[in-house]
Every structure is written in C-alpha cells, then in structure tokens.
C-alpha positions in Angstrom: 110.5 130.5 128.7 112.3 130.7 125.4 112.7 134.0 123.6 110.2 132.8 120.9 107.3 132.4 123.4 105.0 135.3 124.2 104.9 136.6 127.7 101.3 137.5 128.3 101.4 140.2 131.0 97.6 139.9 131.7 98.0 136.1 132.3 101.1 136.4 134.4 99.4 138.4 137.2 95.6 137.6 137.3 95.1 139.9 140.3 96.4 142.9 138.6 94.5 142.0 135.4 91.3 141.8 137.4 92.0 145.2 139.0 92.6 146.8 135.6 89.3 145.4 134.4 87.5 146.6 137.6 88.9 150.1 136.9 87.7 149.9 133.3 84.1 149.0 134.5 84.2 152.1 136.9 85.3 154.3 134.0 82.5 152.9 131.8 80.0 153.6 134.6 81.3 157.2 134.8 80.8 157.6 131.1 77.3 156.3 131.4 76.5 158.6 134.3 77.9 161.5 132.3 75.6 160.6 129.4 78.5 160.0 127.0 77.2 157.8 124.2 79.0 154.5 123.7 79.8 155.6 120.1 81.8 158.6 121.5 83.8 156.3 123.9 84.5 153.9 121.0 85.8 156.7 118.8 88.1 157.7 121.6 89.3 154.1 122.0 90.0 153.7 118.3 91.9 157.0 118.1 94.1 156.2 121.1 94.8 152.7 119.7 95.7 154.2 116.3 98.2 156.6 118.0 99.7 153.8 120.0 99.7 151.3 117.2 97.9 148.6 119.1 96.6 146.2 116.5 94.7 144.0 119.0 92.8 146.9 120.5 92.1 148.4 117.0 90.7 145.2 115.8 88.3 145.0 118.8 87.4 148.7 119.1 86.7 149.3 115.4 84.2 146.5 115.5 82.7 147.8 118.7 82.6 151.3 117.3 80.6 150.1 114.3 78.2 148.3 116.6 77.8 151.5 118.6 76.8 153.4 115.5 80.1 155.0 114.4 80.0 155.3 110.6 82.5 153.9 108.2 83.1 157.5 107.0 84.0 158.6 110.5 86.4 155.6 110.9 87.9 156.3 107.5 88.8 159.9 108.3 89.5 159.5 112.0 93.3 160.2 111.8 92.4 163.5 110.1 89.3 164.3 112.2 90.4 168.0 112.7 90.2 168.5 108.9 86.6 167.3 108.6 83.1 168.3 109.6 81.8 164.7 110.2 82.2 164.8 114.0 79.9 166.5 116.5 81.2 169.0 119.1 81.1 166.2 121.7 83.0 163.8 119.5 85.6 166.5 118.6 86.1 167.1 122.3 86.5 163.4 123.0 89.1 163.1 120.2 91.0 166.1 121.5 91.1 164.5 124.9 92.2 161.2 123.3 95.1 162.7 121.5 96.2 165.0 124.4 96.1 162.2 127.0 98.0 159.9 124.7 100.7 162.1 123.3 101.1 164.4 126.4 102.5 167.2 124.1 103.2 170.0 126.6 103.1 172.6 123.8 99.4 171.9 123.0 98.1 170.1 126.1 96.5 173.1 127.9 95.1 174.6 124.7 93.5 171.3 123.5 92.1 170.5 127.0 90.7 174.0 127.4 89.0 173.8 124.1 87.4 170.4 125.0 86.5 171.8 128.4 84.4 174.5 126.7 82.0 171.9 125.3 81.8 169.5 128.2 80.3 169.4 131.6 82.6 168.6 134.5 81.5 164.9 134.7 81.9 164.5 130.9 85.4 166.1 130.9 86.5 163.8 133.8 84.9 160.6 132.3 86.5 161.1 128.9 90.0 161.7 130.4 89.6 158.5 132.5 88.5 156.7 129.3 91.7 157.8 127.5 93.8 156.7 130.5 92.1 153.3 130.6 92.5 152.5 126.9 96.1 153.7 127.0 96.6 151.2 129.8 95.0 148.4 127.8 97.1 149.3 124.7 100.3 149.0 126.7 99.3 145.6 128.1 98.3 144.3 124.7 101.4 145.7 123.0 103.8 144.4 125.7 102.0 141.0 125.6 102.0 140.7 121.8 98.3 139.9 121.8 97.7 138.4 118.4 95.1 139.6 115.9 93.6 136.5 114.3 92.3 136.6 110.8 88.5 136.6 110.4 86.6 134.9 107.8 85.2 137.2 105.1 81.5 137.5 105.0 
C-alpha cells in the first residue's frame, strides 16, 4: 500500500466491524427501551462528532437529526447549547453526557454527570452514556480511516 492510499480500518477487519455494528444495534435497542427519542440520540451523535471533528459522521448524523425532528435552530446553536433555551431537560442531559463522555475532563466530569443524572431514569442515564461511547468509537474509526465526505447535489 502506498502512502497515498487510504487504509480503511473497517474494511481491514470485517469481523471487528461487524462486532462494532452489533454493539451499536444493542445500544440503539437500549435507547428505545429507555424511551429516548431518536432526535435526542441524534443530537448526542452530532455533538460528539463536532467535538471530535469527524466530518464523515457529522455529514451523516446532521441529516439523520433533521429526519428525526431536530430543528435547524437547534443544529445551528448546538456548540453553544448551554447558552440557549432551545433544548429540553432531556436534550440538555444528553448533551452534557455527550461532552463529558467525549472530553473526559476530570474537573467537570462528576458535576456534569450528576446534573444529568437528576433528570434521567437509570436506564436513560445508562443508554445515553453507551450512545456517547458508541459514536466516539465510530468517530475514531472514520477519522483513522479517512472516510470521505462526498459532495451532494444542491436541491
């Protein structure tokens, strides 16, 4: 392989890729069981992907967030979500978990998780943390693989 070719991690080990996808399906089922709306999960996915700078996942999850009912206003202010009133308590808790799980900032970790915990049932708290872990995993695979974002035709 030359240094100019992409090494697609997901293609190099199909068994591991299938295992990660099976994990993702289990996490999605846990979110469904916990009655976490898809829009909340997609907000979490977009925020984690913003923090990690994963263009491939951002391209996919912004589209899926819109399809799930996330508004353009929410997507526009997402990096500054703490400064707005456009997110519900459930969405705010999910976003706190997204940032905490991604950044692992020990100075705010316990405070932010405790705050989220006040709003969520046990199964919701667990499901959202697993969701953040899952999208962080996919971000890393996509970034390391250099998954391309292809231009779309304007409507």
